[in-house]
ZALUMBA-391315 format. One record per residue (C-alpha): residue in three letters; x, y, z. Coordinates in steps of 0.5 Angstrom, whole numbers, padded with zeros to 4 digits, always signed. Layout:
BEGIN
alaXYZ ...
END
This chain:
BEGIN
met-0140+0162+0013 val-0144+0157+0010 glu-0148+0158+0004 val-0156+0157+0006 ala-0157+0155-0001 thr-0152+0149-0001 ala-0152+0147+0006 asp-0154+0141+0009 trp-0159+0142+0014 arg-0161+0137+0019 val-0166+0137+0025 gly-0167+0132+0031 val-0173+0132+0034 asp-0174+0129+0041 ile-0181+0129+0044 gly-0181+0128+0052 gly-0186+0127+0057 thr-0185+0134+0059 phe-0181+0138+0054 thr-0180+0137+0046 asp-0173+0138+0044 ile-0171+0141+0037 val-0164+0141+0035 leu-0162+0144+0027 trp-0155+0143+0025 cys-0152+0145+0019 glu-0147+0139+0017 gly-0139+0141+0017 thr-0140+0146+0022 asp-0141+0147+0029 lys-0147+0151+0030 leu-0153+0148+0033 val-0160+0152+0033 gln-0163+0149+0040 val-0171+0150+0041 lys-0174+0147+0048 leu-0182+0148+0049 leu-0187+0144+0052 thr-0190+0138+0050 thr-0197+0138+0047 pro-0200+0131+0050 asp-0207+0132+0046 asp-0203+0132+0039 pro-0195+0131+0040 ser-0194+0133+0033 arg-0196+0140+0034 ala-0190+0141+0039 val-0186+0138+0033 leu-0188+0143+0028 asp-0188+0149+0032 gly-0181+0148+0035 val-0178+0146+0027 gly-0182+0152+0025 gln-0178+0156+0031 ala-0171+0153+0029 leu-0172+0155+0021 ala-0174+0162+0023 gln-0168+0163+0027 thr-0164+0161+0021 gly-0168+0164+0015 ile-0168+0157+0011 ala-0174+0154+0009 ala-0177+0147+0011 gly-0175+0144+0003 gln-0168+0146+0004 leu-0168+0140+0010 thr-0164+0134+0008 ser-0167+0130+0014 ile-0171+0130+0020 val-0169+0124+0025 his-0175+0124+0031 gly-0176+0120+0037 thr-0182+0120+0041 thr-0185+0117+0048 leu-0191+0116+0044 val-0190+0108+0044 ala-0188+0108+0051 asn-0194+0112+0054 ala-0199+0108+0050 leu-0196+0102+0054 ile-0196+0105+0061 glu-0202+0109+0061 arg-0206+0103+0057 lys-0208+0107+0052 gly-0207+0103+0046 val-0213+0100+0041 thr-0217+0094+0042 thr-0212+0088+0040 gly-0214+0080+0039 leu-0209+0074+0039 ile-0209+0068+0035 thr-0204+0063+0038 thr-0203+0055+0038 arg-0209+0051+0041 gly-0208+0050+0048 phe-0203+0056+0049 arg-0209+0062+0050 asp-0207+0063+0057 val-0199+0064+0056 leu-0200+0072+0057 glu-0204+0070+0064 ile-0199+0065+0066 gly-0193+0069+0064 arg-0186+0066+0067 glu-0190+0063+0073 trp-0185+0066+0079 arg-0186+0072+0083 tyr-0182+0078+0083 asp-0183+0079+0091 leu-0183+0073+0094 phe-0185+0076+0101 asn-0191+0081+0099 leu-0197+0078+0099 asp-0201+0083+0095 ile-0196+0084+0089 glu-0199+0086+0083 met-0197+0083+0076 pro-0198+0087+0070 thr-0205+0086+0067 pro-0205+0083+0060 leu-0206+0088+0054 val-0210+0083+0051 pro-0216+0080+0055 arg-0217+0073+0055 arg-0224+0073+0051 leu-0219+0076+0045 cys-0214+0070+0046 leu-0216+0065+0041 glu-0214+0059+0039 ile-0213+0055+0032 asp-0211+0048+0031 glu-0203+0047+0029 arg-0197+0045+0031 leu-0190+0045+0030 asp-0184+0041+0034 ala-0178+0044+0037 ala-0174+0043+0030 gly-0180+0047+0027 lys-0183+0041+0023 val-0190+0041+0022 asp-0193+0036+0027 thr-0200+0038+0026 ala-0202+0042+0020 leu-0206+0049+0020 asp-0213+0049+0020 leu-0215+0055+0016 gly-0222+0053+0016 gln-0222+0055+0023 met-0221+0063+0021 ser-0227+0065+0019 gly-0230+0063+0026 leu-0224+0067+0029 ile-0225+0073+0025 asp-0232+0074+0026 ile-0231+0074+0034 phe-0226+0079+0032 arg-0231+0083+0028 thr-0236+0083+0034 met-0231+0086+0039 ala-0229+0091+0034 val-0221+0089+0034 arg-0217+0094+0031 ser-0210+0090+0031 val-0208+0083+0032 ala-0203+0079+0034 val-0201+0072+0031 cys-0196+0068+0036 leu-0195+0060+0035 leu-0191+0055+0038 his-0184+0055+0035 ala-0186+0060+0029 tyr-0179+0063+0030 leu-0176+0057+0027 asn-0182+0056+0021 pro-0186+0062+0020 ser-0190+0059+0014 his-0197+0058+0019 glu-0196+0065+0022 gln-0195+0067+0015 ala-0202+0064+0012 ile-0206+0066+0018 gly-0203+0073+0017 ala-0205+0073+0009 ala-0212+0071+0011 leu-0213+0077+0016 asp-0211+0082+0011 lys-0216+0079+0006 ala-0222+0078+0010 met-0220+0085+0015 pro-0216+0089+0011 asp-0217+0095+0016 val-0214+0091+0021 ala-0207+0091+0023 val-0203+0085+0023 ser-0197+0083+0027 leu-0193+0076+0026 ser-0188+0074+0032 ser-0184+0071+0027 asp-0183+0078+0024 val-0183+0082+0030 ser-0179+0078+0035 pro-0177+0071+0032 glu-0174+0070+0038 met-0174+0064+0043 gly-0179+0064+0050 glu-0186+0063+0048 tyr-0188+0068+0053 glu-0183+0074+0052 arg-0184+0073+0044 thr-0192+0073+0045 ser-0192+0080+0050 thr-0187+0083+0045 thr-0192+0081+0039 val-0198+0083+0043 ala-0195+0090+0045 asn-0193+0091+0038 ala-0200+0090+0035 tyr-0203+0094+0041 val-0199+0100+0039 his-0199+0100+0032 pro-0205+0104+0029 ile-0203+0109+0034 phe-0197+0110+0032 arg-0198+0109+0024 asp-0203+0114+0025 tyr-0199+0119+0029 val-0193+0118+0023 glu-0198+0119+0018 arg-0200+0126+0021 leu-0193+0128+0022 val-0191+0126+0015 thr-0197+0130+0012 ala-0196+0136+0016 leu-0189+0136+0014 arg-0190+0136+0007 glu-0195+0142+0008 leu-0189+0145+0012 gly-0185+0144+0005 tyr-0181+0138+0007 his-0182+0132+0002 arg-0176+0127+0004 glu-0176+0121+0008 leu-0177+0122+0016 leu-0173+0118+0020 leu-0174+0115+0027 val-0169+0113+0032 leu-0170+0106+0035 ser-0169+0103+0042 asp-0162+0101+0040 gly-0160+0108+0038 arg-0160+0107+0031 ser-0164+0110+0026 ile-0169+0108+0020 gly-0174+0110+0015 ala-0181+0112+0017 asp-0184+0106+0013 val-0180+0101+0017 ala-0181+0104+0024 val-0189+0104+0023 lys-0188+0096+0022 tyr-0184+0095+0028 pro-0187+0101+0033 ile-0185+0097+0039 arg-0178+0098+0037 leu-0178+0105+0039 val-0181+0104+0046 gln-0174+0107+0048 ser-0172+0112+0043 gly-0171+0118+0046 pro-0167+0115+0052 ala-0163+0111+0047 ala-0161+0117+0043 gly-0159+0121+0049 ala-0154+0115+0050 glu-0152+0116+0043 ala-0150+0123+0045 ala-0147+0121+0051 arg-0142+0116+0047 leu-0141+0122+0043 phe-0139+0127+0048 gly-0135+0122+0052 glu-0131+0120+0045 leu-0130+0128+0044 ala-0127+0128+0052 gln-0123+0122+0051 gln-0127+0118+0056 arg-0128+0111+0054 asp-0132+0109+0060 ile-0138+0114+0061 leu-0144+0113+0066 cys-0150+0117+0062 phe-0154+0120+0067 asp-0161+0122+0064 met-0166+0126+0068 gly-0172+0129+0064 gly-0178+0132+0066 thr-0182+0125+0068 thr-0176+0120+0069 ala-0169+0119+0070 lys-0165+0114+0067 ala-0158+0111+0067 cys-0154+0107+0062 leu-0147+0105+0062 ile-0142+0106+0056 his-0136+0101+0056 asp-0130+0102+0052 gly-0134+0107+0047 glu-0140+0103+0046 pro-0147+0103+0050 glu-0148+0097+0054 arg-0154+0093+0050 thr-0159+0088+0051 val-0164+0084+0047 ser-0169+0083+0053 phe-0172+0088+0058 glu-0179+0090+0061 val-0183+0096+0060 ala-0189+0099+0064 arg-0187+0096+0071 glu-0193+0095+0076 thr-0187+0096+0082 arg-0182+0101+0080 phe-0175+0098+0080 ala-0178+0091+0081 glu-0176+0086+0075 gly-0181+0082+0073 ser-0187+0086+0075 gly-0187+0089+0067 leu-0189+0087+0060 pro-0183+0083+0058 leu-0180+0085+0051 leu-0175+0082+0046 ile-0172+0087+0042 pro-0165+0090+0041 ala-0164+0096+0046 ile-0159+0100+0049 asp-0159+0097+0056 met-0161+0102+0061 ile-0165+0103+0067 glu-0170+0107+0070 ile-0167+0110+0076 gly-0171+0115+0079 ala-0176+0121+0078 gly-0176+0127+0074 gly-0176+0134+0075 gly-0184+0134+0074 ser-0185+0128+0079 ile-0190+0129+0085 ala-0187+0129+0092 arg-0192+0127+0098 val-0192+0124+0105 asp-0193+0117+0105 gln-0197+0113+0110 arg-0191+0112+0114 gly-0190+0119+0115 leu-0184+0119+0110 leu-0182+0123+0103 gln-0184+0120+0097 val-0183+0122+0090 gly-0186+0119+0084 pro-0188+0115+0080 asp-0193+0120+0078 ser-0191+0126+0074 ala-0194+0133+0073 gly-0192+0132+0066 ala-0192+0137+0061 asp-0200+0139+0062 pro-0200+0142+0068 gly-0193+0141+0069 pro-0190+0143+0076 ala-0193+0148+0081 cys-0188+0153+0079 tyr-0190+0153+0072 gly-0197+0157+0074 arg-0201+0152+0070 gly-0206+0149+0075 asn-0202+0144+0079 gln-0202+0145+0086 phe-0198+0139+0088 pro-0190+0140+0090 thr-0185+0137+0084 val-0177+0136+0084 thr-0177+0142+0080 asp-0181+0146+0085 cys-0176+0144+0091 asp-0170+0146+0086 leu-0173+0153+0085 leu-0173+0154+0092 leu-0166+0151+0094 gly-0164+0156+0089 tyr-0161+0152+0083 leu-0166+0154+0078 asp-0168+0162+0078 glu-0175+0164+0076 asn-0173+0169+0071 ser-0168+0165+0067 phe-0171+0158+0066 leu-0171+0157+0059 gly-0167+0162+0057 gly-0172+0167+0060 lys-0177+0165+0056 met-0181+0162+0061 lys-0182+0165+0068 leu-0183+0161+0074 asp-0188+0162+0080 arg-0184+0162+0086 asp-0190+0163+0090 ala-0194+0157+0087 ala-0188+0153+0089 thr-0188+0155+0096 leu-0195+0154+0097 ala-0194+0147+0094 val-0189+0145+0098 arg-0191+0148+0105 thr-0198+0145+0104 his-0196+0138+0102 leu-0190+0137+0105 ala-0187+0142+0110 asp-0193+0143+0115 pro-0195+0136+0115 leu-0188+0134+0117 gly-0187+0139+0122 ile-0181+0142+0119 ser-0179+0148+0115 leu-0180+0150+0108 ile-0173+0149+0106 glu-0172+0143+0110 ala-0178+0140+0106 ala-0175+0142+0099 trp-0168+0139+0101 gly-0171+0133+0103 val-0174+0132+0097 his-0168+0133+0093 glu-0164+0129+0097 thr-0169+0123+0097 val-0169+0123+0089 thr-0161+0124+0089 ala-0160+0118+0094 asn-0165+0113+0090 met-0161+0115+0083 ala-0154+0114+0086 gln-0156+0107+0089 ala-0160+0105+0083 ala-0154+0107+0078 thr-0149+0103+0083 ile-0153+0097+0083 his-0154+0097+0075 ala-0147+0097+0075 ile-0145+0092+0079 glu-0150+0087+0076 arg-0147+0088+0070 gly-0140+0086+0073 leu-0137+0094+0072 asp-0135+0098+0077 ala-0138+0105+0077 thr-0133+0109+0080 arg-0128+0108+0075 phe-0133+0111+0070 ala-0134+0119+0068 met-0141+0121+0069 leu-0144+0125+0064 pro-0151+0128+0066 ile-0156+0130+0060 gly-0163+0132+0061 gly-0166+0138+0063 ala-0166+0136+0070 gly-0159+0132+0070 pro-0154+0137+0071 val-0158+0140+0077 his-0157+0133+0081 ala-0151+0131+0078 cys-0145+0133+0082 ser-0149+0131+0089 met-0150+0124+0085 ala-0143+0123+0083 arg-0141+0124+0090 lys-0146+0119+0093 met-0143+0114+0088 asn-0135+0116+0089 ile-0135+0118+0082 thr-0129+0123+0081 arg-0130+0126+0074 leu-0136+0129+0071 val-0137+0131+0063 cys-0142+0136+0062 pro-0143+0137+0055 ala-0146+0144+0052 gly-0154+0143+0050 ala-0155+0138+0055 gly-0162+0139+0056 val-0163+0138+0049 ala-0158+0132+0048 ser-0163+0127+0046 ala-0164+0131+0040 ile-0157+0132+0039 gly-0156+0124+0039 met-0161+0123+0034 leu-0157+0127+0029 ala-0151+0123+0031 ala-0155+0116+0030 ala-0153+0112+0024 lys-0158+0109+0019 ser-0158+0102+0022 phe-0162+0096+0023 glu-0161+0090+0027 ile-0165+0083+0026 gly-0164+0077+0030 arg-0166+0070+0028 ala-0167+0064+0034 ala-0163+0058+0032 pro-0161+0054+0038 ser-0156+0049+0038 glu-0150+0046+0042 leu-0143+0048+0039 ser-0141+0041+0038 leu-0147+0040+0034 leu-0147+0047+0030 asp-0149+0046+0022 phe-0144+0051+0019 thr-0147+0051+0012 lys-0154+0052+0015 ala-0152+0058+0019 thr-0148+0061+0014 ala-0154+0061+0009 leu-0158+0064+0015 leu-0153+0070+0016 asn-0153+0071+0008 asp-0161+0071+0008 met-0161+0076+0014 ala-0155+0080+0011 arg-0160+0081+0005 glu-0166+0083+0009 ala-0163+0088+0013 ala-0159+0091+0007 ala-0166+0093+0004 leu-0168+0095+0010 val-0163+0101+0011 ala-0163+0102+0004 ser-0170+0105+0005 ala-0167+0110+0010 gly-0163+0112+0004 ala-0156+0108+0006 ala-0152+0107+0000 asp-0150+0100-0001 asp-0142+0102-0001 glu-0143+0105+0005 val-0146+0099+0009 ile-0142+0096+0014 glu-0144+0089+0017 arg-0143+0086+0024 phe-0145+0079+0026 ser-0146+0076+0033 val-0149+0071+0036 met-0152+0070+0043 met-0148+0065+0047 arg-0148+0061+0054 tyr-0145+0055+0057 leu-0150+0049+0057 gly-0155+0049+0062 gln-0154+0057+0064 gly-0160+0062+0064 tyr-0157+0068+0061 glu-0153+0069+0055 ile-0148+0074+0052 glu-0147+0077+0046 val-0140+0075+0042 pro-0138+0078+0036 val-0137+0073+0030 thr-0135+0074+0022 leu-0138+0070+0016 ala-0131+0068+0015 met-0131+0064+0021 leu-0137+0060+0019 glu-0135+0059+0012 arg-0129+0056+0015 his-0133+0052+0020 asp-0128+0054+0025 arg-0131+0051+0031 asp-0125+0053+0036 ala-0125+0060+0034 leu-0132+0061+0036 leu-0131+0057+0042 ala-0125+0062+0043 arg-0129+0068+0042 phe-0134+0066+0047 ser-0129+0065+0052 glu-0126+0071+0051 cys-0132+0075+0051 tyr-0135+0071+0058 arg-0128+0073+0061 asn-0128+0080+0060 arg-0135+0080+0063 tyr-0134+0076+0069 gly-0127+0075+0070 arg-0127+0068+0068 ser-0128+0062+0063 glu-0131+0055+0064 asp-0129+0049+0062 met-0136+0047+0060 pro-0140+0045+0053 ala-0143+0052+0050 glu-0149+0053+0046 leu-0152+0058+0041 leu-0159+0061+0042 ser-0159+0066+0036 trp-0156+0070+0031 arg-0156+0077+0030 leu-0154+0082+0025 ala-0153+0090+0025 val-0152+0093+0018 thr-0150+0101+0019 gly-0150+0106+0013 gln-0145+0112+0014 arg-0144+0115+0021 ser-0146+0122+0022 thr-0140+0127+0022 leu-0143+0131+0028 gly-0138+0129+0032 ala-0132+0131+0028 ser-0136+0138+0027 leu-0137+0139+0035 gly-0130+0137+0036 gln-0127+0143+0032 arg-0131+0148+0036 ala-0126+0150+0041 val-0126+0158+0043 ala-0121+0161+0048 gly-0124+0164+0054 ala-0122+0168+0060 ala-0118+0164+0065 ala-0122+0166+0070 pro-0129+0168+0068 val-0133+0174+0072 ser-0140+0172+0074 lys-0144+0178+0073 thr-0150+0176+0078 ala-0150+0172+0084 arg-0156+0168+0088 leu-0157+0165+0095 val-0156+0157+0094 trp-0157+0151+0099 phe-0152+0147+0100 gly-0154+0142+0105 asp-0153+0146+0111 ser-0154+0154+0109 phe-0155+0158+0104 val-0149+0160+0100 glu-0148+0167+0096 thr-0146+0163+0089 pro-0144+0166+0083 val-0148+0165+0077 phe-0145+0164+0070 lys-0147+0163+0063 arg-0145+0157+0059 thr-0142+0162+0054 asp-0137+0165+0059 phe-0133+0159+0059 gly-0128+0157+0053 met-0121+0153+0053 asp-0117+0157+0058 ser-0123+0157+0063 cys-0122+0154+0070 ile-0126+0156+0076 his-0128+0152+0083 gly-0134+0151+0086 pro-0139+0153+0089 ala-0142+0156+0082 ile-0148+0156+0078 ile-0148+0155+0070 glu-0154+0157+0066 glu-0155+0155+0059 asn-0162+0156+0056 glu-0164+0148+0057 ser-0161+0146+0063 thr-0157+0149+0070 leu-0151+0146+0072 val-0150+0146+0080 leu-0143+0146+0082 pro-0142+0145+0090 ala-0135+0146+0093 gly-0130+0141+0093 phe-0131+0141+0085 gln-0126+0144+0080 leu-0129+0146+0073 ser-0124+0146+0066 val-0126+0146+0059 asp-0124+0141+0053 gly-0123+0142+0046 ala-0131+0140+0045 leu-0133+0145+0050 asn-0135+0140+0055 leu-0134+0142+0062 ile-0130+0137+0066 leu-0131+0137+0073 asp-0126+0134+0078 thr-0127+0133+0086 thr-0122+0137+0089 ala-0124+0134+0096 
END
């Protein structure tokens, strides 16, 4: 028994579009206290405080005894998607005010005359120019004219601008002009937030860098105010330590740093889910995992290859056309490489103009939620269909804390789907379930192929409240033969936050052909990056002797349009070892694409990830094996639809299973936060970390 007075208690908090998840963990033990409640869209911090309060009440400890709270939120992503940021201005080099309008100058759908490009976050009237110019080497070509700042500031004041992005040509090589403009803005408009591209995203790519900096500025005041409110409320609750936040690359950092770079939290929740999948895959001794995260609003997929999530430094948000690359706002920030592959449990289903079923992209969210929540929504959702098919039970949802309204779900599906299509209620519900699952399977397969990976060699790990419901059906469509289903799948992102290390990644663009690389200059740059990054993780509580540095460089063959990340060491640069650098690049390229080329190589940017001590959560969960009945006996059963008929299906509780347990489908396994649907043709066993291992038998 852990002594409450001396225990090291930690909390993970994930705010999703539909539910807010809280997990309380006592370090050194395998006990997790899990709370799931509806998100409060009007003020997300309300659900956080309610959930933390409930978790504390279950353990009998006070908020002051918590050693850390790690938090992730969809606030940034939602502000971008819903265009609910603040009035934002942009200052750029003269002649470049239209960079957001021009974009990449290509169409994401060549044959659609009616495509919609994303509307810039800053209207053209607030894109202002200033005389200055740096050349491609970062040297001053035209001196900065700070005398023009007073006129620009007057315009911003007149238009009630609350945040300003500064993005000058080639500023990633020389930040002096941006810093001077930032200082002038801080002095004249101290209440206005300022984002400098040389600070937020010092990367190559004028359009992408500008888009990233503008997005950061657009959400900055909203995120800052939210964090301040939450910190104040937590203090009133009795918690006085640092609030940590999870970034889009799965790393955690102190609130003071996160507030400066809110755009780096745009995928914090899904990234924490990927971190949880990495952890559970490691416990199940599965190095290659396809993380399938289906929540209330969207479904996402992430590939964990050889024990590490695939990462990227370039992706899009707020797409005008779902799944269409080029239709969103590009961001240049470190992130776990994941893709939105489908709808969530709350996504609304309808009959489109062609008379076909369409699911999403709009969602019923948390308020009012699916029709079966009984909160006023009259339109059918994926969750309503899953209820009618028997996958969910109206009396055991959220462990029985929330009763679902079957009649409301029936009315919604019949009125908006079955009757218009002239089919039965169950045919309509099954059609929605199959449409969603098939779309997700196809998108996840393509995502793997585009990265040169074979999805059939991966084990699927479903998380999110709706993930385990659809996982087996999706795995069959993808020819995946093994699934790893962890305990607490419905709150996995919050668990992943507890597993996230205190870490931060920074990048610096320094383009050069490998044959022309100045090793002395590169070594000095990496040492500067190391000092900067170490200070950032120290602010989150990482001790100097705990910090591990991981250097890498983005490289490609000369003339290519895309680059890969290549691990390097500082010693390699100090030795001026050009051959070793080329050999490392060739090895990484061959591992990814199956071949290497006899061509000159070039470097684009240097990267450094500094990481403090890793969480011990994995070691704790790996020791929680308990023996169970070899063939657990279900206490209840219900009719479940498996494609052609209803089948009387045994219903188990997750707690019925231990290490010696083994059953064959069909079966339903329920826990408070999610439900696993096990069709015929699957065998279930249990590993030492209480993961349910599903293997196909037919």
